[in-house]
LOZAKE-114824 format. One record per residue (C-alpha): residue number from 1; residue in three letters; z, y, x. Coordinates in Angstrom, 1 decimal. Last residue first. Example, Ala and Ser with C-alpha at 12.3 -4.5 7.8 and 13.67 -1.06 7.14 Angstrom:
BEGIN
node num 2, residuo ser, c3 7.1, c2 -1.1, c1 13.7
node num 1, residuo ala, c3 7.8, c2 -4.5, c1 12.3
This chain:
BEGIN
node num 152, residuo ala, c3 -12.6, c2 -1.5, c1 3.7
node num 151, residuo leu, c3 -11.7, c2 -5.1, c1 4.0
node num 150, residuo ser, c3 -13.7, c2 -5.7, c1 7.0
node num 149, residuo glu, c3 -12.3, c2 -2.1, c1 8.4
node num 148, residuo phe, c3 -8.5, c2 -2.8, c1 7.6
node num 147, residuo leu, c3 -9.2, c2 -6.0, c1 10.4
node num 146, residuo ser, c3 -10.9, c2 -3.9, c1 13.0
node num 145, residuo tyr, c3 -8.6, c2 -1.4, c1 12.8
node num 144, residuo leu, c3 -5.4, c2 -3.5, c1 13.3
node num 143, residuo gln, c3 -6.6, c2 -4.5, c1 15.9
node num 142, residuo thr, c3 -7.7, c2 -1.2, c1 17.7
node num 141, residuo pro, c3 -4.3, c2 0.2, c1 16.5
node num 140, residuo ile, c3 -4.8, c2 3.0, c1 14.1
node num 139, residuo pro, c3 -5.7, c2 6.2, c1 16.5
node num 138, residuo thr, c3 -2.8, c2 8.5, c1 16.5
node num 137, residuo pro, c3 -0.7, c2 10.9, c1 14.1
node num 136, residuo lys, c3 2.2, c2 13.3, c1 15.6
node num 135, residuo gln, c3 5.5, c2 12.5, c1 15.2
node num 134, residuo arg, c3 6.5, c2 12.6, c1 18.9
node num 133, residuo arg, c3 8.0, c2 9.6, c1 19.0
node num 132, residuo gln, c3 6.9, c2 7.8, c1 16.1
node num 131, residuo asp, c3 3.1, c2 8.0, c1 16.9
node num 130, residuo ile, c3 2.2, c2 8.3, c1 13.5
node num 129, residuo cys, c3 -1.2, c2 6.2, c1 11.0
node num 128, residuo ala, c3 -1.1, c2 8.6, c1 7.9
node num 127, residuo val, c3 -2.2, c2 6.6, c1 4.3
node num 126, residuo leu, c3 -3.6, c2 8.8, c1 2.0
node num 125, residuo val, c3 -3.1, c2 7.2, c1 -1.4
node num 124, residuo gln, c3 -5.3, c2 7.3, c1 -4.2
node num 123, residuo ala, c3 -3.7, c2 6.4, c1 -8.0
node num 122, residuo ser, c3 -4.5, c2 5.4, c1 -10.8
node num 121, residuo phe, c3 -1.7, c2 4.5, c1 -14.1
node num 120, residuo leu, c3 -1.8, c2 2.3, c1 -16.8
node num 119, residuo leu, c3 -5.4, c2 1.2, c1 -17.2
node num 118, residuo gln, c3 -5.5, c2 -2.1, c1 -19.1
node num 117, residuo gly, c3 -6.2, c2 -5.4, c1 -18.3
node num 116, residuo glu, c3 -3.0, c2 -6.8, c1 -19.8
node num 115, residuo arg, c3 -0.8, c2 -4.0, c1 -18.1
node num 114, residuo gln, c3 -2.6, c2 -2.3, c1 -15.1
node num 113, residuo val, c3 -1.1, c2 -0.5, c1 -12.8
node num 112, residuo asp, c3 -4.1, c2 1.1, c1 -10.1
node num 111, residuo gln, c3 -4.2, c2 1.9, c1 -6.5
node num 110, residuo glu, c3 -7.5, c2 3.4, c1 -4.4
node num 109, residuo phe, c3 -5.9, c2 3.7, c1 -0.5
node num 108, residuo leu, c3 -7.6, c2 5.9, c1 1.9
node num 107, residuo leu, c3 -6.7, c2 5.4, c1 4.9
node num 106, residuo ser, c3 -6.0, c2 7.7, c1 8.6
node num 105, residuo ala, c3 -5.9, c2 7.4, c1 12.3
node num 104, residuo gly, c3 -9.8, c2 6.4, c1 13.4
node num 103, residuo arg, c3 -10.4, c2 6.7, c1 9.5
node num 102, residuo leu, c3 -10.9, c2 4.6, c1 7.2
node num 101, residuo ala, c3 -12.0, c2 4.9, c1 3.2
node num 100, residuo ser, c3 -11.4, c2 3.0, c1 0.3
node num 99, residuo ile, c3 -8.7, c2 0.6, c1 0.5
node num 98, residuo arg, c3 -8.2, c2 -2.0, c1 -2.6
node num 97, residuo thr, c3 -4.8, c2 -2.4, c1 -3.8
node num 96, residuo ile, c3 -4.2, c2 -3.4, c1 -7.8
node num 95, residuo val, c3 -0.2, c2 -3.0, c1 -9.0
node num 94, residuo glu, c3 -0.1, c2 -6.2, c1 -12.2
node num 93, residuo leu, c3 2.3, c2 -5.4, c1 -14.5
node num 92, residuo ala, c3 4.0, c2 -7.4, c1 -17.2
node num 91, residuo asp, c3 6.0, c2 -5.0, c1 -19.3
node num 90, residuo asp, c3 9.8, c2 -5.7, c1 -19.7
node num 89, residuo leu, c3 10.8, c2 -2.1, c1 -20.4
node num 88, residuo arg, c3 7.8, c2 0.0, c1 -20.6
node num 87, residuo ala, c3 4.8, c2 1.5, c1 -19.4
node num 86, residuo ala, c3 2.7, c2 4.3, c1 -20.7
node num 85, residuo arg, c3 -0.2, c2 5.4, c1 -20.9
node num 84, residuo leu, c3 -3.3, c2 7.4, c1 -18.4
node num 83, residuo tyr, c3 -0.6, c2 9.0, c1 -15.1
node num 82, residuo asp, c3 -3.2, c2 9.4, c1 -12.6
node num 81, residuo ala, c3 -1.9, c2 9.9, c1 -9.4
node num 80, residuo lys, c3 -3.5, c2 12.1, c1 -6.5
node num 79, residuo val, c3 -1.4, c2 11.4, c1 -3.3
node num 78, residuo ser, c3 -1.1, c2 13.0, c1 0.7
node num 77, residuo arg, c3 0.2, c2 12.6, c1 3.7
node num 76, residuo val, c3 1.8, c2 8.6, c1 3.2
node num 75, residuo val, c3 3.4, c2 7.0, c1 6.4
node num 74, residuo phe, c3 2.7, c2 4.4, c1 8.5
node num 73, residuo ala, c3 4.3, c2 3.9, c1 11.4
node num 72, residuo ile, c3 3.5, c2 3.8, c1 15.3
node num 71, residuo gly, c3 6.1, c2 3.1, c1 18.3
node num 70, residuo asp, c3 2.9, c2 -0.2, c1 19.5
node num 69, residuo ser, c3 6.0, c2 -3.4, c1 19.8
node num 68, residuo ala, c3 8.7, c2 -1.7, c1 17.3
node num 67, residuo met, c3 7.3, c2 0.4, c1 15.0
node num 66, residuo leu, c3 4.3, c2 -2.2, c1 14.5
node num 65, residuo ala, c3 7.3, c2 -4.8, c1 14.7
node num 64, residuo gln, c3 8.8, c2 -2.7, c1 11.4
node num 63, residuo gln, c3 5.8, c2 -2.8, c1 9.5
node num 62, residuo gly, c3 4.8, c2 -6.4, c1 10.0
node num 61, residuo ile, c3 1.1, c2 -6.8, c1 10.0
node num 60, residuo gly, c3 0.4, c2 -11.0, c1 8.4
node num 59, residuo leu, c3 -2.1, c2 -9.6, c1 6.3
node num 58, residuo glu, c3 0.1, c2 -11.0, c1 3.1
node num 57, residuo arg, c3 2.4, c2 -8.7, c1 4.9
node num 56, residuo leu, c3 0.4, c2 -5.7, c1 5.1
node num 55, residuo trp, c3 -0.2, c2 -6.1, c1 0.7
node num 54, residuo glu, c3 3.3, c2 -6.9, c1 0.4
node num 53, residuo thr, c3 3.7, c2 -2.4, c1 1.9
node num 52, residuo arg, c3 0.7, c2 -1.8, c1 -0.4
node num 51, residuo ala, c3 2.2, c2 -2.6, c1 -3.7
node num 50, residuo arg, c3 6.2, c2 -2.1, c1 -2.5
node num 49, residuo glu, c3 4.5, c2 2.0, c1 -1.9
node num 48, residuo cys, c3 2.4, c2 1.2, c1 -5.5
node num 47, residuo phe, c3 5.5, c2 0.1, c1 -7.1
node num 46, residuo arg, c3 7.7, c2 3.4, c1 -5.5
node num 45, residuo leu, c3 5.0, c2 5.5, c1 -6.8
node num 44, residuo tyr, c3 4.7, c2 4.2, c1 -10.7
node num 43, residuo asn, c3 8.3, c2 4.6, c1 -10.1
node num 42, residuo ala, c3 8.1, c2 8.1, c1 -9.8
node num 41, residuo tyr, c3 6.9, c2 8.2, c1 -13.4
node num 40, residuo tyr, c3 10.0, c2 7.1, c1 -14.9
node num 39, residuo val, c3 8.8, c2 3.9, c1 -17.1
node num 38, residuo val, c3 9.3, c2 3.7, c1 -20.3
node num 37, residuo gly, c3 12.0, c2 3.5, c1 -22.6
node num 36, residuo ala, c3 13.0, c2 6.9, c1 -24.1
node num 35, residuo ala, c3 15.8, c2 7.8, c1 -22.1
node num 34, residuo asp, c3 14.0, c2 7.1, c1 -18.5
node num 33, residuo thr, c3 12.6, c2 3.4, c1 -17.0
node num 32, residuo asp, c3 13.0, c2 1.9, c1 -14.1
node num 31, residuo glu, c3 16.0, c2 0.5, c1 -14.5
node num 30, residuo tyr, c3 16.2, c2 -0.6, c1 -17.5
node num 29, residuo tyr, c3 13.3, c2 -3.7, c1 -15.6
node num 28, residuo val, c3 9.7, c2 -3.1, c1 -15.7
node num 27, residuo arg, c3 8.3, c2 -6.5, c1 -14.3
node num 26, residuo leu, c3 5.5, c2 -7.0, c1 -11.6
node num 25, residuo ala, c3 2.6, c2 -8.7, c1 -9.5
node num 24, residuo leu, c3 1.0, c2 -7.6, c1 -7.1
node num 23, residuo ile, c3 -2.9, c2 -7.7, c1 -6.4
node num 22, residuo ser, c3 -4.5, c2 -7.4, c1 -3.4
node num 21, residuo ser, c3 -7.8, c2 -5.8, c1 -2.5
node num 20, residuo ser, c3 -10.6, c2 -6.4, c1 -0.2
node num 19, residuo ser, c3 -9.8, c2 -9.8, c1 0.0
node num 18, residuo gly, c3 -11.3, c2 -11.9, c1 3.5
node num 17, residuo pro, c3 -9.0, c2 -14.2, c1 3.0
node num 16, residuo pro, c3 -6.8, c2 -13.9, c1 0.4
node num 15, residuo ala, c3 -3.2, c2 -14.0, c1 1.8
node num 14, residuo thr, c3 -0.7, c2 -16.7, c1 0.5
node num 13, residuo gln, c3 -0.3, c2 -18.3, c1 3.5
node num 12, residuo ala, c3 0.6, c2 -16.0, c1 5.9
node num 11, residuo pro, c3 -1.0, c2 -14.1, c1 7.4
node num 10, residuo pro, c3 -0.7, c2 -14.7, c1 11.8
node num 9, residuo leu, c3 1.3, c2 -11.6, c1 12.5
node num 8, residuo ile, c3 0.0, c2 -8.5, c1 13.7
node num 7, residuo ala, c3 3.0, c2 -6.5, c1 15.7
node num 6, residuo ala, c3 0.8, c2 -6.3, c1 19.2
node num 5, residuo ser, c3 -1.2, c2 -3.7, c1 18.7
node num 4, residuo lys, c3 -4.2, c2 -2.1, c1 20.9
node num 3, residuo pro, c3 -4.6, c2 0.9, c1 21.4
node num 2, residuo gln, c3 -7.8, c2 2.9, c1 20.3
node num 1, residuo met, c3 -10.0, c2 4.4, c1 22.9
């Protein structure tokens, strides 16, 4: 039996009801680029992390509340990334996030970074639910699992 979560907050007003994906708009800043003026490769992972966090927030899920009330956290277990085209300073980007697989203690996210509809970066990110105290995998709480299942 999966634990019940006390950390689900009322959904934010911006959450698209029943949406299976989320889009985070962001701008490339100077600090995101390398000496050649293109986005430094590791920053795509930062963009994806930010998009997953904002997606959870849109769904009304507070990560700090999950840690405090349920003692759980979501951590990246693995990443498969494809760098297809370069983003540059001042580009307006969109990070599209969706769940592609859901298991008892993990979620597989598909994330794409686009510029004006052109795919620049694509990643599969496996995120595990862990018991913070034991630092071991633990089942996703029932309420969260049901919410994620409705979006997968």
